C-alpha positions as CSV (number, residue, x, y, z in Angstrom):
1,M,20.1,21.5,-47.8
2,S,17.2,22.7,-46.0
3,K,16.1,22.0,-42.4
4,S,13.1,19.9,-43.0
5,R,10.7,19.7,-40.2
6,N,7.5,17.4,-40.1
7,K,6.4,18.5,-43.2
8,G,3.1,16.3,-44.9
9,G,3.4,14.8,-41.9
10,Q,6.6,12.7,-42.7
11,G,8.0,13.0,-39.3
12,T,10.1,10.3,-38.1
13,P,11.9,9.7,-34.6
14,A,15.1,9.6,-36.9
15,T,14.0,13.2,-38.2
16,V,12.7,14.7,-35.0
17,A,16.5,14.0,-33.5
18,L,17.9,15.7,-36.5
19,A,15.9,18.8,-36.3
20,K,16.1,18.7,-32.2
21,A,19.9,18.4,-32.7
22,G,19.8,21.7,-35.3
23,I,21.5,19.4,-37.9
24,D,20.6,19.8,-41.5
25,F,19.2,17.7,-43.6
26,T,16.6,17.1,-46.8
27,L,14.3,14.5,-46.5
28,H,13.5,13.0,-50.3
29,P,10.6,10.4,-50.1
30,Y,9.9,8.2,-53.3
31,E,6.7,6.2,-54.3
32,H,7.7,2.5,-52.3
33,D,6.6,-0.9,-54.4
34,A,5.6,-3.4,-51.8
35,N,6.9,-6.0,-53.8
36,A,10.7,-4.9,-53.9
37,Q,13.1,-6.8,-51.7
38,A,16.4,-4.4,-52.1
39,Y,15.2,-1.4,-50.6
40,G,18.0,0.2,-50.7
41,E,19.0,-0.6,-54.3
42,E,14.9,0.5,-54.7
43,A,15.4,3.9,-53.4
44,A,18.5,5.0,-55.2
45,D,17.1,4.2,-58.8
46,A,13.7,6.0,-57.2
47,L,16.2,9.3,-56.4
48,G,18.7,8.7,-59.3
49,V,21.7,8.7,-57.1
50,P,24.0,6.5,-57.6
51,Y,24.5,3.1,-54.9
52,E,27.6,4.2,-53.3
53,R,26.0,7.5,-51.7
54,I,22.7,5.2,-50.6
55,F,23.1,3.7,-47.1
56,K,21.4,0.9,-46.0
57,T,21.3,-0.3,-42.2
58,L,22.0,-3.5,-40.9
59,V,22.0,-5.1,-36.9
60,A,23.9,-7.4,-36.4
61,E,24.6,-9.6,-33.2
62,V,28.4,-8.9,-31.3
63,E,28.9,-10.7,-28.1
64,G,27.7,-7.2,-26.6
65,G,24.6,-7.4,-27.9
66,L,22.9,-5.6,-30.7
67,A,25.2,-3.1,-33.0
68,V,24.1,-1.2,-35.6
69,A,25.9,-1.1,-39.3
70,V,25.6,1.9,-42.0
71,V,27.3,0.3,-45.4
72,P,26.5,1.4,-49.1
73,V,23.8,0.2,-51.0
74,A,26.1,-1.4,-53.3
75,G,27.5,-3.6,-51.5
76,K,27.5,-5.8,-48.2
77,L,28.5,-6.2,-44.9
78,D,32.0,-7.6,-44.0
79,L,30.6,-9.0,-40.9
80,K,34.3,-9.8,-39.5
81,A,35.4,-6.1,-40.2
82,F,32.3,-4.7,-38.3
83,A,33.2,-7.5,-35.1
84,A,36.6,-5.6,-35.4
85,A,35.5,-2.3,-35.4
86,L,33.6,-2.7,-32.4
87,G,36.2,-5.0,-30.4
88,S,34.5,-8.2,-30.4
89,K,35.6,-11.5,-32.4
90,R,32.1,-12.8,-34.2
91,A,29.1,-10.8,-35.8
92,A,25.9,-12.6,-37.2
93,M,23.2,-10.6,-38.6
94,A,20.2,-10.5,-36.2
95,D,16.9,-11.7,-36.5
96,A,14.8,-9.2,-37.9
97,A,11.9,-9.6,-35.6
98,K,13.8,-9.2,-33.0
99,V,15.8,-5.9,-34.8
100,E,12.2,-4.5,-35.4
101,R,11.2,-5.1,-31.7
102,V,14.4,-3.3,-30.4
103,T,14.7,-0.7,-33.1
104,G,11.2,0.6,-33.4
105,Y,11.5,0.3,-37.3
106,V,10.5,-2.0,-39.6
107,V,13.0,-3.6,-42.1
108,G,13.4,-1.5,-45.5
109,G,13.1,1.2,-43.2
110,I,15.3,1.0,-39.9
111,S,17.4,4.1,-39.6
112,P,20.3,5.1,-37.8
113,L,18.8,7.4,-36.2
114,G,15.9,7.6,-33.4
115,Q,16.5,4.1,-31.9
116,R,14.1,2.9,-29.2
117,R,17.5,2.7,-27.4
118,P,21.0,4.1,-29.3
119,L,22.9,0.4,-30.4
120,P,26.3,1.1,-30.8
121,T,27.2,1.8,-35.2
122,V,29.7,1.9,-37.1
123,V,29.4,3.5,-40.3
124,D,31.6,2.6,-42.9
125,A,34.6,4.9,-44.1
126,S,33.2,5.5,-47.5
127,A,30.6,8.0,-46.0
128,L,33.2,10.5,-45.8
129,G,34.4,10.5,-48.9
130,F,31.0,12.0,-50.2
131,E,29.3,15.8,-49.3
132,T,25.8,13.8,-47.9
133,I,24.9,10.6,-47.9
134,Y,21.9,9.4,-48.0
135,F,19.6,6.9,-45.5
136,S,16.3,5.7,-44.4
137,A,14.4,8.2,-42.8
138,G,13.1,5.7,-40.4
139,R,10.2,4.4,-42.4
140,R,9.9,3.0,-46.3
141,G,9.8,5.7,-49.0
142,L,11.3,8.3,-47.2
143,Q,14.9,8.9,-47.0
144,I,17.4,11.3,-45.1
145,E,19.9,13.4,-46.9
146,T,22.7,14.9,-44.5
147,A,26.3,15.0,-44.4
148,P,28.5,11.2,-43.2
149,A,30.2,13.5,-40.3
150,E,26.3,14.4,-38.6
151,L,25.3,10.7,-38.6
152,V,28.5,9.8,-37.2
153,R,28.5,12.4,-34.6
154,L,24.7,12.2,-34.1
155,T,25.0,8.0,-33.3
156,S,28.7,8.4,-32.2
157,A,29.3,6.1,-34.3
158,V,33.3,4.6,-35.1
159,T,34.1,4.6,-38.7
160,A,36.0,1.4,-40.3
161,P,35.8,0.2,-43.8
162,I,33.4,-2.5,-43.4
163,G,31.3,-2.5,-46.6
164,K,32.5,-4.7,-49.0
165,T,32.0,-5.0,-52.9
166,G,30.4,-7.7,-54.0
């Protein structure tokens, strides 16, 4: 893996955070289809990467406010498990407009890194089974590939089985 820093005008707050931390990563641009509804699956298909290795960034409301879930695009977020991982009783998906305002990213391009203010983060435990994983670089059509342990470290995330199939 190579450090990719702001090549071709692709710098985002997420790539800046990785570069600043000295973390190795690779950027994977792809042609985003404006009609796509499933952004993670679109990225996986465009890049030829198994769905289990591409992770989507979801934001949910928990008792303490907003929190980030990073789960494989192959499944869904288990809200109960997510809430439990954060010591909360319940969680519900957050309003998209609020998420965009708080993170500074648009839906479909939300990265767990480089958000306007760091939010509590939970990374699905399955991520640790891969040498590298892919997640949004902060805009539609651009994915970051890096070691999952680096994502966990940089976001101060907890890991827990928060993804479910189906």
